[in-house]
C-alpha positions in Angstrom: 114.8 171.5 7.0 112.1 171.7 9.6 112.1 174.8 11.9 112.3 174.6 15.7 108.6 175.2 15.9 107.9 172.4 13.4 110.1 170.0 15.3 108.3 170.8 18.6 104.9 170.4 16.9 105.9 166.9 15.8 107.1 166.0 19.3 103.8 167.1 20.8 101.9 165.1 18.2 103.9 162.0 18.9 103.5 162.4 22.7 99.7 162.7 22.3 99.7 159.6 20.2 101.7 157.7 22.9 99.2 158.8 25.6 96.0 158.1 23.6 96.8 154.7 22.3 97.5 151.3 23.8 101.2 151.6 23.1 101.8 153.7 26.3 103.0 152.7 29.7 99.5 151.8 30.8 99.0 149.2 28.1 97.9 145.7 29.1 100.4 142.9 29.1 100.4 142.2 25.4 102.5 139.0 25.6 100.5 137.2 28.3 97.9 134.5 27.6 96.3 131.7 29.5 95.3 128.1 28.5 91.6 127.3 28.9 91.4 123.5 29.3 88.1 121.8 29.5 88.9 118.2 30.8 86.4 118.6 33.6 82.7 118.1 34.3 82.2 121.1 36.6 83.5 124.1 34.8 81.5 127.3 34.4 79.8 128.1 31.1 81.9 129.8 28.4 79.9 133.0 28.9 81.0 133.1 32.5 84.6 132.3 31.5 84.6 135.2 29.1 83.4 137.5 31.9 86.2 136.2 34.1 88.9 136.9 31.5 87.4 140.3 30.7 87.4 141.2 34.3 91.0 140.2 34.7 91.8 142.1 31.4 93.3 138.9 29.8 93.0 139.2 26.1 94.6 136.0 24.9 93.6 132.4 25.4 94.2 129.0 23.9 91.8 126.1 23.8 92.5 122.4 23.0 89.8 122.0 20.4 87.3 124.1 18.3 84.5 123.9 20.8 81.6 125.7 19.0 80.0 126.8 22.3 83.2 128.7 23.3 83.8 130.2 19.8 80.2 131.5 19.8 80.4 132.8 23.4 83.7 134.7 22.7 82.2 136.5 19.6 82.4 140.3 19.7 84.7 140.2 22.6 88.3 141.5 23.0 89.7 138.0 23.6 92.0 136.5 21.0 91.7 132.7 20.7 94.2 130.0 19.5 92.4 126.8 18.6 93.7 123.3 18.4 93.2 120.3 16.0 93.1 117.1 17.9 95.9 114.6 17.3 93.5 111.8 16.4 92.3 113.5 13.1 95.7 114.5 11.8 95.8 111.6 9.3 92.6 112.8 7.7 94.2 116.2 7.0 96.7 114.6 4.7 94.0 115.1 2.1 93.8 118.8 1.0 90.1 118.6 0.5 89.6 117.3 4.1 91.7 120.2 5.4 89.6 122.6 3.4 86.4 121.1 4.8 87.8 121.3 8.3 88.6 125.0 7.9 85.2 125.6 6.3 83.4 123.9 9.2 85.5 124.9 12.3 87.0 128.3 11.5 85.2 130.2 8.7 81.7 130.4 10.4 83.1 132.2 13.4 85.1 134.9 11.6 85.4 137.8 12.0 83.2 138.1 15.1 85.4 135.7 17.0 89.1 136.7 17.0 90.7 133.4 16.0 94.4 134.2 15.7 96.1 130.8 15.5 95.5 127.2 14.7 97.7 124.6 16.6 97.8 121.4 14.5 98.0 118.7 17.1 99.7 118.9 20.4 103.3 117.6 21.2 103.1 115.4 18.1 106.9 115.2 17.8 107.1 113.3 21.2 103.7 111.6 21.1 103.7 108.0 22.2 101.9 107.1 19.0 105.0 107.6 16.7 103.0 107.0 13.5 101.4 110.5 14.0 104.6 112.3 13.2 104.4 111.5 9.5 101.0 113.3 9.2 102.1 116.5 11.0 103.8 118.6 8.3 101.4 117.7 5.5 98.5 118.6 7.8 100.1 121.9 8.8 100.7 122.8 5.1 97.2 121.7 4.0 95.5 123.7 6.8 97.5 126.8 5.9 96.7 126.4 2.2 93.0 126.0 3.0 93.2 129.3 4.9 94.9 130.9 1.9 92.3 129.5 -0.5 89.5 131.0 1.6 91.4 134.3 2.1 91.7 133.8 5.9 95.4 133.4 6.3 96.3 137.1 7.0 95.4 137.1 10.7 95.7 133.4 11.6 99.1 131.7 12.0 99.4 127.9 11.8 101.9 126.0 13.9 102.1 123.2 16.5 103.2 123.1 20.1 106.1 120.9 21.0 107.3 119.4 24.3 110.8 120.3 25.4 111.6 116.7 24.9 112.1 117.5 21.2 115.6 118.5 22.4 118.5 116.1 22.7 120.5 118.7 24.5 119.3 121.7 26.4 122.1 122.6 28.8 123.7 125.0 28.5 121.3 126.8 26.2 123.9 127.2 23.5 124.1 123.4 23.3 120.5 123.2 22.4 119.8 120.7 19.6 116.9 118.6 18.3 116.8 114.8 18.7 118.5 113.2 15.7 115.6 110.9 14.9 113.2 113.9 14.3 115.7 116.3 12.6 114.6 115.7 9.0 110.9 116.2 9.8 111.8 119.1 12.0 113.6 120.7 9.1 110.4 120.4 7.0 108.4 122.0 9.7 110.9 124.8 10.3 110.9 125.5 6.6 107.2 126.0 6.7 107.4 128.3 9.7 110.2 130.3 8.1 108.2 130.8 4.8 105.0 131.7 6.6 106.6 133.8 9.4 104.9 131.6 12.0 106.1 131.0 15.5 107.6 127.9 17.0 105.6 127.1 20.2 107.1 125.1 23.1 105.5 123.7 26.2 108.2 124.5 28.8 107.9 123.5 32.5 110.8 124.2 34.8 108.7 122.3 37.4 109.4 118.9 35.7 113.2 119.6 35.7 113.2 120.4 39.4 111.0 117.4 40.3 113.3 115.1 38.5 116.5 116.5 40.0 115.8 118.6 43.1 119.3 118.1 44.6 121.1 119.6 41.6 118.6 122.3 40.5 118.1 125.4 42.5 114.4 126.0 43.5 114.9 129.7 43.4 116.3 129.4 39.8 113.2 127.6 38.6 110.8 129.9 40.5 112.2 133.2 39.1 113.3 134.1 42.7 116.6 136.1 43.2 119.5 133.7 42.7 123.0 133.5 41.2 121.7 132.0 38.1 124.1 130.5 35.5 126.3 131.7 32.7 126.4 129.9 29.4 130.2 129.2 28.9 129.9 129.5 25.1 128.0 132.8 24.9 128.7 134.4 28.3 124.9 135.1 28.6 123.6 135.1 32.1 120.4 133.3 33.0 118.5 134.0 36.2 115.7 131.6 35.5 115.2 128.2 33.8 112.3 129.2 31.6 114.3 131.7 29.6 117.2 129.1 29.3 114.7 126.6 27.9 113.4 129.0 25.3 116.9 130.0 24.2 117.9 126.3 24.0 115.1 125.9 21.4 116.3 128.9 19.5 119.8 127.5 19.3 118.5 124.2 18.2 116.5 125.9 15.4 119.6 127.8 14.3 121.6 124.6 14.1 119.2 123.3 11.5 119.9 126.3 9.4 117.0 128.6 10.3 117.1 132.0 11.8 114.5 134.6 12.7 111.8 132.1 13.8 110.2 133.4 17.0 110.0 131.0 19.9 106.9 131.3 22.0 105.8 129.5 25.1 102.5 127.7 24.6 102.3 126.2 28.1 104.1 126.9 31.3 102.9 126.7 34.9 103.3 125.0 38.3 101.0 122.5 40.1 99.5 123.6 43.4 99.2 120.0 44.6 100.8 116.7 43.9 101.4 113.2 45.1 104.0 112.4 47.7 106.7 111.7 45.1 106.0 115.0 43.2 108.6 117.1 44.8 108.0 120.8 44.6 104.2 120.6 43.8 102.7 122.9 46.4 100.4 125.9 46.7 103.3 128.1 47.8 105.5 127.2 44.9 102.7 127.5 42.4 101.9 131.0 43.7 105.5 132.1 43.6 106.2 130.7 40.1 103.1 132.2 38.4 103.3 135.5 40.3 106.9 135.9 39.2 106.1 134.9 35.7 103.4 137.5 35.5 105.8 140.2 36.8 108.2 139.3 34.0 105.4 139.4 31.5 104.3 142.9 32.7 107.9 144.1 31.9 107.5 142.6 28.3 110.9 141.0 28.8 112.8 139.0 26.2 115.3 136.2 26.9 119.1 136.8 27.2 119.6 135.7 23.6 116.8 137.9 22.3 116.3 140.7 24.9 114.5 143.0 22.5 111.9 140.5 21.5 109.3 140.1 24.3 108.6 136.5 25.1 105.0 135.6 24.5 103.9 133.0 27.1 100.6 131.2 27.8 100.1 130.1 31.4 98.7 126.7 32.1 96.0 126.8 33.2 92.9 128.8 33.9 91.0 126.1 35.9 91.8 123.0 37.8 90.5 120.1 35.7 89.1 117.2 37.7 88.9 114.6 34.8 92.5 114.7 33.7 94.4 111.4 34.0 97.8 110.9 35.6 99.2 112.0 38.9 97.5 114.5 41.2 99.5 117.4 39.8 97.8 117.0 36.4 94.5 118.1 37.9 95.9 121.0 39.9 97.5 123.6 37.6 94.6 126.0 37.6 94.7 129.6 38.9 91.0 129.1 39.6 88.7 126.5 41.0 85.6 125.6 38.9 83.4 127.8 41.1 85.6 130.7 39.9 87.3 131.2 43.3 91.1 131.7 43.2 93.2 128.7 44.0 95.8 131.3 45.0 96.3 134.9 44.1 99.1 135.8 41.7 98.1 139.4 41.4 95.8 139.2 38.4 93.1 140.8 40.5 95.0 144.1 40.4 93.9 144.3 36.7 90.3 144.1 37.6 88.1 147.2 38.3 86.7 145.5 41.4 87.6 142.4 43.3 86.9 141.0 46.7 89.7 141.1 49.3 89.5 137.3 49.8 89.6 134.7 47.2 86.9 135.5 44.7 86.6 137.9 41.8 83.6 140.1 41.3 82.5 139.7 37.8 80.7 142.2 35.6 77.3 141.4 34.2 76.8 140.5 30.5 75.1 143.9 30.0 78.1 145.7 31.4 80.4 143.6 29.3 78.5 144.5 26.1 78.6 148.2 27.0 82.4 147.9 27.7 82.9 146.2 24.3 81.0 149.0 22.6 83.2 151.6 24.4 86.3 149.7 23.3 85.2 149.8 19.7 84.6 153.5 19.9 88.0 154.0 21.5 89.6 151.9 18.7 87.8 154.1 16.1 89.1 157.2 17.8 92.7 155.8 17.8 92.6 155.1 14.1 91.2 158.6 13.4 94.0 160.0 15.6 96.6 158.0 13.5 95.2 159.5 10.3 95.4 163.0 11.7 98.9 162.3 13.0 100.1 161.1 9.5 98.4 164.1 7.9 100.0 166.5 10.3 103.5 165.0 9.7 103.0 165.1 6.0 102.3 168.8 6.2 105.9 169.4 7.3 107.5 167.5 4.4 
């Protein structure tokens, strides 16, 4: 049995480890990411975008393709990237050799310098207007994963696909969550893959759309994360004070009803438009600022949902920039936290993460030289942390 002195020594070692690694109270928001869309003709170069993300200390982003310019620009940075396979080429990936060629061309050349952590096979395929695409989804997912395995690249890269909340037939209350009957068989195949590979189920969840479609019945405070009475699920007695968490738990219940447990649900997109057409109720600068600011606050707390309170909810905000070439209503072009000139559309508090920022709307960016120096410092810090872990383990073993 360890003596009192030995126990105290172990406590001090653990305390030191807590303070000197990123697991302490000053860690960045590990569960927060942002979508970097590119449907615009006036966006800054990827190098400038990386500077912006680095200044804001955002270390996770998602892009909607495998843009070589972005993947090269983000090399040797601290930013993790999820890439996307476009819907229109899913049929090609039914062929395992085509999938292998895709990975060899679009993923392998950028590793390990660029931190590619996920591949999204298509986007909202289960609810795509082109219903023929759905038959290609699961084979494409499996073939891409097998290609990664064949090349020895699967360890740090998950394969999945983001789904619209429209995959649900029922979503209220959350415990009633169930998938649409017409996609249930294909969904089972997909969930079986996620379960075997321990990959997450991603959902694009927008409380904004629910409010816009029924503003008289849905509380604005409830969808904006503002203080409100919330709702209690009558079947579970779980209390929900915001719609996003209710949406996520509805998906979790739907997954369980198909016989799968333990699959993590993550939010691939959520956000609020700062501008809209006259019939787009709720789309405003004020509401966008409130929603995204409150979402960020929840992310800083590393919260889980009422159903899974101990599992922090990983969410990716949509979007980094306003995109002037997107089709559809005005709202589609106005989800960005930033304008293309890198000025803030509104301030959600991300500037508090930066070392320096202007008091008005713009962010002061570090130079490329400074960024390179910072990256080098981070690498040295990482090496020090691993050395410290080694010493910690060695010290603990000495008491055995």
